[in-house]
Every structure is written in C-alpha cells, then in structure tokens.
C-alpha positions as CSV (number, residue, x, y, z in Angstrom):
1,X,-55.5,-101.7,-102.1
2,X,-57.4,-103.7,-99.6
3,X,-58.5,-107.2,-100.4
4,X,-62.0,-108.3,-99.4
5,X,-62.1,-110.7,-96.5
6,X,-63.0,-114.4,-97.3
7,X,-65.0,-116.6,-94.9
8,X,-63.6,-120.2,-94.8
9,X,-63.5,-123.2,-92.6
10,X,-60.0,-124.2,-91.6
11,X,-58.8,-127.6,-92.6
12,X,-58.3,-130.0,-89.7
13,X,-55.9,-132.8,-90.1
14,X,-56.8,-136.4,-89.4
15,X,-54.4,-136.6,-86.5
16,X,-56.0,-133.5,-85.0
17,X,-59.5,-134.9,-85.5
18,X,-58.6,-138.1,-83.7
19,X,-57.1,-136.1,-80.8
20,X,-60.1,-133.9,-80.4
21,X,-62.8,-136.7,-80.7
22,X,-61.0,-139.6,-79.2
23,X,-62.6,-139.1,-75.8
24,X,-66.0,-139.8,-77.3
25,X,-65.1,-143.3,-78.6
26,X,-65.7,-144.8,-75.1
27,X,-69.2,-143.3,-75.0
28,X,-69.9,-144.6,-78.5
29,X,-68.7,-148.1,-77.5
30,X,-70.7,-148.0,-74.3
31,X,-73.8,-147.0,-76.2
32,X,-73.3,-149.9,-78.6
33,X,-72.8,-152.3,-75.7
34,X,-75.9,-151.1,-73.9
35,X,-77.8,-151.2,-77.2
36,X,-76.8,-154.8,-77.8
37,X,-77.7,-155.7,-74.2
38,X,-81.1,-154.0,-74.6
39,X,-81.7,-156.0,-77.8
40,X,-80.6,-159.2,-76.0
41,X,-82.9,-158.5,-73.1
42,X,-85.8,-157.8,-75.4
43,X,-85.1,-161.1,-77.2
44,X,-85.0,-163.2,-74.1
45,X,-87.8,-165.8,-74.5
46,X,-90.8,-165.3,-72.3
47,X,-90.9,-168.5,-70.1
48,X,-94.7,-168.6,-70.5
49,X,-94.6,-168.2,-74.3
50,X,-96.3,-171.1,-76.2
51,X,-93.8,-173.9,-76.8
52,X,-93.9,-176.6,-79.4
53,X,-94.9,-180.1,-78.1
54,X,-92.7,-183.2,-78.7
55,X,-95.2,-184.5,-81.2
56,X,-98.7,-183.7,-82.6
57,X,-101.1,-183.4,-79.7
58,X,-104.7,-184.5,-79.4
59,X,-105.5,-182.0,-76.7
60,X,-104.4,-178.4,-76.1
61,X,-105.5,-178.1,-72.5
62,X,-106.8,-179.8,-69.4
63,X,-109.7,-179.2,-67.0
64,X,-109.4,-181.1,-63.8
65,X,-112.6,-181.5,-61.8
66,X,-111.2,-182.5,-58.4
67,X,-113.6,-184.1,-55.9
68,X,-111.6,-183.6,-52.7
69,X,-112.2,-186.3,-50.0
70,X,-112.6,-189.4,-52.2
71,X,-115.9,-190.3,-53.9
72,X,-117.0,-193.9,-53.6
73,X,-116.5,-195.8,-56.8
74,X,-119.1,-198.4,-55.9
75,X,-121.7,-195.7,-55.4
76,X,-121.0,-193.7,-58.6
77,X,-119.4,-195.3,-61.7
78,X,-118.4,-198.9,-60.7
79,X,-121.5,-201.1,-60.7
80,X,-121.2,-204.2,-58.4
81,X,-124.3,-206.4,-58.3
82,X,-122.7,-208.9,-56.0
83,X,-122.2,-206.1,-53.4
84,X,-126.0,-205.7,-53.3
85,X,-126.5,-209.5,-53.2
86,X,-124.0,-210.0,-50.4
87,X,-124.9,-207.0,-48.3
88,X,-124.0,-207.5,-44.6
89,X,-121.7,-210.5,-45.3
90,X,-118.0,-210.6,-44.5
91,X,-115.6,-209.7,-47.4
92,X,-114.7,-213.2,-48.8
93,X,-111.0,-212.3,-49.2
94,X,-108.3,-210.4,-47.2
95,X,-108.4,-206.7,-46.7
96,X,-105.3,-204.7,-47.5
97,X,-102.4,-205.0,-45.0
98,X,-102.5,-201.3,-44.3
99,X,-105.9,-199.6,-43.8
100,X,-106.9,-196.3,-42.3
101,X,-109.1,-197.7,-39.6
102,X,-111.3,-200.7,-38.7
103,X,-114.1,-201.6,-41.1
104,X,-116.9,-204.2,-41.1
105,X,-118.9,-206.3,-43.5
106,X,-120.0,-205.6,-47.1
107,X,-122.2,-202.5,-47.5
108,X,-124.5,-202.4,-50.6
109,X,-124.9,-199.1,-52.4
110,X,-128.0,-197.2,-51.4
111,X,-128.3,-196.0,-55.0
112,X,-129.5,-197.9,-58.0
113,X,-127.5,-198.0,-61.2
114,X,-128.8,-197.8,-64.8
115,X,-127.3,-197.9,-68.2
116,X,-126.9,-194.8,-70.3
117,X,-126.3,-194.0,-74.0
118,X,-125.3,-196.2,-76.8
119,X,-122.4,-197.4,-74.8
120,X,-124.7,-198.7,-72.0
121,X,-122.4,-197.4,-69.3
122,X,-123.6,-198.1,-65.8
123,X,-124.0,-195.0,-63.7
124,X,-125.6,-194.6,-60.4
125,X,-128.6,-192.4,-59.7
126,X,-126.3,-190.0,-58.0
127,X,-125.2,-188.7,-61.4
128,X,-128.2,-188.7,-63.8
129,X,-127.0,-185.6,-65.7
130,X,-123.4,-186.9,-66.1
131,X,-124.9,-190.3,-67.1
132,X,-126.5,-188.6,-70.1
133,X,-123.0,-187.7,-71.3
134,X,-121.9,-191.4,-70.9
135,X,-121.0,-191.7,-74.6
136,X,-118.3,-189.0,-74.2
137,X,-116.8,-190.6,-71.1
138,X,-113.9,-193.1,-70.7
139,X,-114.5,-194.5,-67.2
140,X,-111.3,-196.0,-65.7
141,X,-112.5,-198.5,-63.0
142,X,-109.0,-200.0,-62.4
143,X,-107.2,-196.9,-61.0
144,X,-104.9,-197.3,-58.0
145,X,-102.5,-195.3,-55.9
146,X,-99.9,-195.8,-53.2
147,X,-101.3,-194.1,-50.1
148,X,-104.5,-194.2,-48.0
149,X,-104.0,-190.9,-46.2
150,X,-105.6,-187.7,-47.6
151,X,-102.5,-185.5,-47.6
152,X,-100.1,-188.0,-49.2
153,X,-102.8,-189.3,-51.7
154,X,-103.7,-185.8,-52.7
155,X,-100.1,-185.0,-53.4
156,X,-99.5,-188.2,-55.3
157,X,-102.5,-187.3,-57.6
158,X,-101.4,-183.8,-58.1
159,X,-97.6,-184.2,-58.2
160,X,-96.8,-187.8,-58.7
161,X,-95.1,-188.2,-55.3
162,X,-96.7,-189.0,-51.9
163,X,-93.6,-188.4,-49.9
164,X,-91.7,-185.4,-51.4
165,X,-92.6,-181.9,-52.5
166,X,-92.7,-182.0,-56.3
167,X,-94.0,-179.8,-59.0
168,X,-97.7,-180.2,-59.7
169,X,-99.0,-181.6,-62.9
170,X,-100.4,-178.2,-63.9
171,X,-96.9,-176.7,-63.4
172,X,-95.3,-179.4,-65.5
173,X,-97.7,-178.7,-68.3
174,X,-97.2,-175.0,-68.0
175,X,-93.4,-175.6,-68.1
176,X,-93.7,-177.9,-71.1
177,X,-96.1,-176.0,-73.3
178,X,-96.5,-172.4,-72.0
179,X,-99.7,-170.5,-72.4
180,X,-101.7,-169.7,-75.5
181,X,-102.6,-166.3,-74.0
182,X,-99.7,-164.2,-72.8
183,X,-102.1,-162.0,-70.8
184,X,-103.2,-164.9,-68.6
185,X,-101.4,-167.5,-66.5
186,X,-100.9,-170.9,-68.0
187,X,-102.2,-172.6,-64.9
188,X,-105.3,-171.5,-62.8
189,X,-106.8,-173.3,-59.9
190,X,-110.3,-172.2,-58.8
191,X,-111.1,-172.3,-55.1
192,X,-108.3,-174.7,-54.2
193,X,-108.2,-176.7,-51.0
194,X,-106.5,-175.3,-47.9
195,X,-105.8,-178.7,-46.4
196,X,-104.0,-182.0,-47.1
197,X,-101.0,-180.3,-48.8
198,X,-102.6,-177.0,-49.5
199,X,-100.4,-174.9,-51.9
200,X,-98.2,-177.9,-52.6
201,X,-101.1,-179.2,-54.8
202,X,-100.5,-176.4,-57.3
203,X,-96.9,-175.3,-56.5
204,X,-94.0,-175.4,-59.0
205,X,-91.7,-176.7,-56.3
206,X,-88.2,-176.6,-57.9
207,X,-89.4,-175.5,-61.3
208,X,-89.2,-171.7,-61.7
209,X,-91.9,-170.0,-59.8
210,X,-93.5,-168.5,-62.9
211,X,-95.0,-172.0,-63.6
212,X,-96.9,-172.4,-60.3
213,X,-100.7,-172.3,-60.3
214,X,-102.5,-169.0,-59.9
215,X,-105.3,-169.5,-57.2
216,X,-108.7,-167.8,-57.5
217,X,-109.8,-167.6,-54.0
218,X,-109.8,-170.8,-51.9
219,X,-112.1,-173.5,-50.6
220,X,-113.4,-171.1,-47.9
221,X,-114.5,-168.4,-50.3
222,X,-117.6,-168.7,-52.5
223,X,-116.8,-168.9,-56.2
224,X,-118.6,-165.6,-56.9
225,X,-116.1,-163.8,-54.6
226,X,-113.0,-165.6,-56.0
227,X,-110.9,-163.6,-58.4
228,X,-107.3,-163.5,-59.6
229,X,-105.5,-161.6,-56.8
230,X,-103.2,-158.6,-57.0
231,X,-104.2,-157.3,-60.4
232,X,-105.9,-154.1,-59.4
233,X,-103.8,-151.0,-59.5
234,X,-104.1,-149.7,-55.9
235,X,-102.8,-146.2,-56.8
236,X,-105.1,-145.8,-59.8
237,X,-102.1,-144.7,-61.9
238,X,-102.7,-144.1,-65.6
239,X,-101.6,-147.2,-67.5
240,X,-98.8,-145.4,-69.3
241,X,-97.3,-144.2,-66.0
242,X,-97.6,-147.7,-64.6
243,X,-95.9,-149.0,-67.7
244,X,-93.0,-146.7,-67.1
245,X,-92.8,-147.7,-63.4
246,X,-92.8,-151.3,-64.3
247,X,-90.0,-150.7,-66.9
248,X,-87.9,-149.0,-64.2
249,X,-88.4,-151.9,-61.8
250,X,-87.5,-154.4,-64.5
251,X,-84.4,-152.4,-65.4
252,X,-83.2,-152.4,-61.8
253,X,-83.9,-156.1,-61.4
254,X,-82.1,-156.9,-64.6
255,X,-79.1,-154.9,-63.5
256,X,-79.1,-156.8,-60.2
257,X,-79.4,-160.1,-62.1
258,X,-76.5,-159.2,-64.4
259,X,-74.3,-158.8,-61.3
260,X,-75.6,-161.7,-59.2
261,X,-75.7,-164.3,-61.9
262,X,-78.5,-166.8,-62.5
263,X,-81.4,-166.4,-60.1
264,X,-84.5,-168.3,-61.1
265,X,-86.6,-166.7,-58.3
266,X,-85.7,-163.2,-59.4
267,X,-86.3,-164.1,-63.1
268,X,-89.7,-165.5,-62.2
269,X,-90.5,-162.3,-60.2
270,X,-89.6,-160.1,-63.2
271,X,-91.9,-162.2,-65.4
272,X,-94.7,-162.3,-62.8
273,X,-94.7,-158.4,-62.7
274,X,-95.1,-158.3,-66.4
275,X,-97.9,-161.0,-66.4
276,X,-99.7,-159.1,-63.6
277,X,-99.6,-155.9,-65.6
278,X,-101.1,-157.7,-68.7
279,X,-103.8,-159.4,-66.5
280,X,-105.1,-156.0,-65.3
281,X,-106.7,-155.6,-68.7
282,X,-107.6,-159.2,-69.5
283,X,-108.7,-160.8,-66.2
284,X,-111.6,-158.5,-65.0
285,X,-113.5,-158.9,-68.2
286,X,-112.8,-162.6,-68.3
287,X,-114.1,-163.1,-64.7
288,X,-117.3,-161.2,-65.4
289,X,-120.0,-163.6,-66.4
290,X,-122.7,-160.9,-66.9
291,X,-122.5,-161.4,-70.7
292,X,-123.4,-165.1,-70.5
293,X,-126.9,-165.9,-71.7
294,X,-129.7,-166.8,-69.2
295,X,-129.9,-170.2,-70.8
296,X,-126.2,-170.8,-70.1
297,X,-126.4,-169.7,-66.5
298,X,-129.5,-172.0,-66.0
299,X,-127.7,-174.9,-67.6
300,X,-124.8,-174.6,-65.2
301,X,-127.2,-174.2,-62.3
302,X,-126.1,-170.7,-61.5
303,X,-129.6,-169.8,-60.2
304,X,-129.2,-169.6,-56.4
305,X,-129.7,-173.4,-55.8
306,X,-127.3,-176.0,-54.5
307,X,-125.4,-176.0,-57.8
308,X,-124.7,-172.2,-57.7
309,X,-121.1,-172.4,-56.4
310,X,-119.7,-175.3,-58.3
311,X,-121.7,-174.3,-61.4
312,X,-119.9,-170.9,-61.4
313,X,-116.5,-172.7,-61.1
314,X,-117.3,-174.9,-64.1
315,X,-118.4,-172.0,-66.2
316,X,-115.2,-170.1,-65.3
317,X,-113.2,-173.2,-66.3
318,X,-114.8,-173.1,-69.8
319,X,-114.1,-169.4,-70.1
320,X,-110.4,-169.9,-69.1
321,X,-110.1,-172.8,-71.4
322,X,-111.4,-170.9,-74.5
323,X,-108.9,-168.1,-73.7
324,X,-106.0,-170.5,-73.9
325,X,-105.2,-171.4,-70.3
326,X,-103.4,-174.7,-70.4
327,X,-104.5,-176.2,-67.1
328,X,-107.6,-175.3,-65.1
329,X,-108.6,-177.0,-61.9
330,X,-111.8,-176.6,-60.1
331,X,-112.3,-178.2,-56.7
332,X,-115.3,-179.5,-54.8
333,X,-113.5,-179.3,-51.5
334,X,-113.4,-180.9,-48.9
335,X,-116.7,-182.8,-49.0
336,X,-116.4,-186.4,-50.2
337,X,-114.9,-188.0,-47.1
338,X,-117.9,-190.1,-45.8
339,X,-116.7,-192.4,-43.0
340,X,-120.4,-192.2,-41.9
341,X,-123.7,-190.8,-43.1
342,X,-122.9,-191.9,-46.7
343,X,-126.3,-191.6,-48.2
344,X,-127.1,-188.1,-47.0
345,X,-123.7,-186.5,-47.7
346,X,-122.8,-188.3,-50.9
347,X,-126.3,-187.4,-52.1
348,X,-125.8,-183.7,-51.2
349,X,-122.4,-183.6,-52.8
350,X,-123.6,-185.2,-56.1
351,X,-126.5,-182.8,-56.2
352,X,-124.1,-179.9,-56.1
353,X,-121.8,-181.1,-58.9
354,X,-123.8,-183.4,-61.2
355,X,-125.6,-180.7,-63.3
356,X,-122.7,-178.3,-63.6
357,X,-120.3,-181.1,-64.8
358,X,-122.8,-182.2,-67.4
359,X,-123.3,-178.6,-68.5
360,X,-119.5,-178.1,-68.8
361,X,-119.2,-181.2,-71.0
362,X,-122.2,-180.2,-73.2
363,X,-121.0,-176.6,-73.4
364,X,-117.5,-177.5,-74.5
365,X,-118.9,-179.9,-77.1
366,X,-121.3,-177.4,-78.6
367,X,-118.5,-174.9,-78.9
368,X,-116.1,-177.3,-80.5
369,X,-113.8,-177.2,-77.6
370,X,-114.2,-180.7,-76.1
371,X,-112.2,-182.5,-78.8
372,X,-109.2,-180.4,-77.9
373,X,-109.8,-180.2,-74.1
374,X,-109.1,-183.1,-71.8
375,X,-111.5,-183.2,-68.9
376,X,-110.6,-185.3,-65.9
377,X,-112.9,-186.1,-62.9
378,X,-112.0,-187.8,-59.6
379,X,-110.7,-187.6,-56.1
380,X,-107.4,-188.6,-54.4
381,X,-108.7,-192.2,-53.8
382,X,-111.9,-194.2,-53.7
383,X,-113.7,-195.9,-50.8
384,X,-114.1,-199.4,-49.4
385,X,-117.0,-201.7,-50.3
386,X,-117.2,-202.6,-46.6
387,X,-118.9,-200.5,-44.0
388,X,-117.5,-198.1,-41.5
389,X,-119.3,-196.2,-38.9
390,X,-122.6,-197.9,-39.7
391,X,-123.3,-196.4,-43.1
392,X,-120.0,-195.0,-44.1
393,X,-116.9,-196.2,-46.1
394,X,-113.2,-195.9,-45.4
395,X,-110.4,-194.7,-47.7
396,X,-109.4,-197.0,-50.5
397,X,-106.5,-196.4,-52.9
398,X,-106.4,-200.1,-54.0
399,X,-109.0,-199.8,-56.7
400,X,-111.2,-196.8,-57.6
401,X,-112.6,-194.8,-60.5
402,X,-111.8,-191.6,-62.4
403,X,-113.1,-190.7,-65.8
404,X,-111.8,-188.7,-68.7
405,X,-113.6,-187.0,-71.7
406,X,-112.6,-185.2,-74.8
407,X,-109.0,-184.4,-75.8
408,X,-108.2,-187.5,-77.8
409,X,-109.9,-190.0,-75.5
410,X,-112.2,-192.8,-76.7
411,X,-115.7,-192.0,-75.5
412,X,-118.2,-194.5,-74.3
413,X,-115.8,-197.0,-73.0
414,X,-114.9,-198.6,-69.6
415,X,-111.2,-199.4,-69.0
416,X,-110.1,-201.8,-66.4
417,X,-112.0,-203.3,-63.6
418,X,-112.0,-204.0,-59.8
419,X,-112.9,-207.3,-58.2
420,X,-116.5,-208.4,-57.8
421,X,-117.0,-206.1,-54.8
422,X,-115.0,-203.1,-55.9
423,X,-112.0,-203.3,-53.5
424,X,-108.9,-204.0,-55.6
425,X,-108.0,-203.1,-59.2
426,X,-107.6,-206.4,-60.9
427,X,-107.9,-205.9,-64.7
428,X,-105.9,-203.4,-66.9
429,X,-104.8,-201.6,-63.8
430,X,-103.9,-197.9,-64.1
431,X,-101.5,-196.3,-61.6
432,X,-101.5,-192.6,-61.1
433,X,-98.1,-192.5,-62.9
434,X,-99.8,-194.1,-65.9
435,X,-102.6,-191.5,-65.7
436,X,-100.1,-188.7,-65.8
437,X,-98.1,-190.3,-68.6
438,X,-101.3,-190.6,-70.7
439,X,-102.4,-187.0,-70.0
440,X,-99.0,-185.7,-71.1
441,X,-99.1,-187.9,-74.2
442,X,-102.5,-186.4,-75.2
443,X,-100.9,-183.0,-74.9
444,X,-98.1,-184.0,-77.2
445,X,-95.5,-184.4,-74.4
446,X,-93.4,-187.5,-73.9
447,X,-93.3,-188.0,-70.2
448,X,-89.8,-189.4,-70.4
449,X,-88.5,-186.3,-72.2
450,X,-90.3,-183.7,-70.1
451,X,-87.6,-183.3,-67.5
452,X,-86.0,-180.7,-65.3
453,X,-82.5,-181.0,-63.7
454,X,-82.5,-180.3,-60.0
455,X,-80.2,-181.4,-57.2
456,X,-78.0,-183.3,-59.5
457,X,-80.5,-185.4,-61.5
458,X,-83.3,-185.1,-64.0
459,X,-86.8,-185.1,-62.5
460,X,-90.1,-185.7,-64.3
461,X,-93.8,-185.9,-63.3
462,X,-93.9,-189.7,-63.6
463,X,-90.6,-190.0,-61.6
464,X,-89.1,-193.4,-62.7
465,X,-92.4,-195.1,-63.7
466,X,-95.5,-194.6,-65.8
467,X,-96.8,-196.1,-69.1
468,X,-99.2,-194.5,-71.6
469,X,-102.5,-196.3,-71.5
470,X,-102.8,-196.6,-75.3
471,X,-106.1,-198.6,-75.1
472,X,-108.1,-195.5,-74.2
473,X,-106.7,-193.2,-76.9
474,X,-109.0,-192.3,-79.8
C-alpha cells in the first residue's frame, strides 16, 4: 500500500544556518555603519544656524549705513560756534604730527545748525530729515581711529585692524550668532565699495568662508540692478532634480572630506551650495519691491530723483532685516572725500542720503523693528576744521562723529566731545575698538569671549583692546 507524499520544510541546524548566512554579516555591518554615518552627517550643526548669545541681547541685528570717504563732522553733527567766529584764523594749537597733506587756517561751515526734537540735538542744514529723528539718535562726537589713509582707516572700521587682513565685523557677528533665516545669508552688503580694501571690508579672512558677506552688486552698479548673484538655475532643471544633483555633489564632497580630514574651505563650500539652493526660492521675492506701497516708495525717495539709488538700498536693508539677516551694510560710495569743493559736493551727497536714512529709521520704528535693530551711521574718519584746497577739508581720524539708533541705545543724547574747533576727541573718547565692543554687547556677545583660534592664538574683533561704552546703553 502506497503512503501519500507529505510536503515539509527540512530542518536546518544552527551551525548550517551560520555557515550559509555568514557571508551577509559584513554587508549588514556595513549598512549599519553607513546608516550611522548618514545620521551623523544629517545631525552635523549648520554653521549658519541661529546660536544663543552669551547673555540677553538688546538687539538682534545691525544695519550699517557706510558713508565712504569721510563726512565732515563739523558740517553735519558736531556744532562748533567758535569755528564760525574764528573763520580764517590759524588753528590755536598744534595739528597732528602725522597728516595726509598740507592744510591752512580755520574754515567755518557753510551750513547753519539748528536744534531738533526734545533733546535739542544740533544738526546742520545738510540733514533736515535725519534731524527730525534726533530723539532716536545717540550722536558720538568723540570717536577716533588710528589711521588717516582711506584704505587702512576703512579696514580698521570694518575689521578692527588697519594693518592686517582680519574678519569683518559682519563676519564676526555671523560667526557668533548665525542667521535667523536659513534661506538667506547672515551677512549681506549692498553695493559695497571696490576700493580701499575692497572685498576685505566684508571678508571672513581666517574664519570659515561661510561667514563672509554676500555682496549685492557693487559701487559701480545701480541699486536696482544689484542682486544676490549665482542663485538662478542656469539649466532650468526642475527643483527635485536639482535637489538630487546637489545631494550627489554633497555626498562626493563629504566622501572626500572623510578621507582628507578637516578642511574648512571644503566644509564652507558644501554649506554654501546648500544655502544657494535655498536662496533660489527666497531671494528673488525678497529683492522684488513691487509689493511695497506707493507711500513707502515715496518716503524712501524711490521716485527717480537724487534719492533713488540710496533710497532703494535703505529699503532693501529694511526688508533683509525683517527677514532675519544679522548684519546688513549699505554703502554710499565713494563720495564723501572733499579735499576741495566742499559745499557743492557735501551738499549733493547729503541730498542723496538724508531722506532715505530718515525713512529707514521711521519705517523700522513704525514696524516695531527699531528697538531690536541697531542702526550705525558714519564713515572711515572725519575731516579737519582747517581748510584745504580753498574750500575743502583733509582727512581727520583724531576726532569725528558717528551716530547710532535703536537696538538698546539711549536716544536723544550726545556722547563725548571734540575740542572747540572739532579737531581732537577730548571728552569721553570712543575708539573704534570701543565701538565694536559696544555693538557686540548690544547683540548679547562678550567681545572678550567671541574668539577664534588661528595661527596659534585666539583672535577677536577688538584684538587686545576695547571697552563697552556703558553710558550710551538704554
């Protein structure tokens, strides 16, 4: 009698199972290792991610209105009645030992000064619009620097050093705090200067390259033509395919990095590719001001007149600030260097910037942004109260004026003073290192702790100097 056949699965011993599958354990281990590496890579902190400050900040960001060339303090925000009284007389004390070139006797300001606001701040007729914002300003009349040459003075203002290539103040802030908007750079400079240091004014120097400033155009390009470069996809690839392409490039770069070891330049490049990809969506809309009201455009002077160009820069500064960019610089470049023809050219320069600056301050205030935005105005130095070239003034880093507004600053005050004629800072002097220390303090950063190790020692924006000017803090 035949028995029915039975279907069954043969029993495999443990030893046999290990023998058969053992070859796959290496693949399993490799997969686990790669998975862990992938997780580690995904968890690497974004160097531009927002970082906590050292202590509670008064300001979240900075807008720097740079007047390249050196505005004259005695013709703008430092009223000197004795300069008018003694016009044409010799300076009654010694001039600095080192000067740019030969100068003559005292030269009265061709503009009248008047008092503005409840603070009664003295402002010249060059800046009537800014004068009406006087109660928001802290006017520092006792500022001084170390160099009378444009290139060195400009770098000292921007980087803290007039002799060496150092990271710019925007880069230090970007490094210390990161950006509040991961789709935009943390540091943007609008129409930056091409001269007197050029890119060094916004470079990251020995800091990782990801912290350097992103330029929008340059001084030779009208503001309406300036845009964040290299964000348009030239091949018009669909975004998902471009994402895949970028991921592949990142994977190849990461593989190279794992074999070569630490490489800050490559790491910065990897992050810059990602930032550029994110900016493709965010930047075009942000740079398009068509949605601004007619009243806003008129207030900034974007109506075809002499305020058109700088007005657009100031409006862009507000737009970047409200999107979380930490440091925004706009430059009126290079126009304030009046060794002669002072009245005509300082008059033209002020006409271009006065209304837009006042509009920016007013706009920030109305939007509730001024109290958390530090606005800084000034040039790389001031000018002499003595004449040069008939009706001009020479460079003067010995005592000059910059002003600040918003961001934890006492408004409606004057801090420091120059002598009776406006040549030397003599009272509550503020060096550029002090200015930088104060700016960092307002952002919640201790200038002594914000350091970066390079070439065997720790560096900082204020080098080995700088004191916070506590008297101007709100």
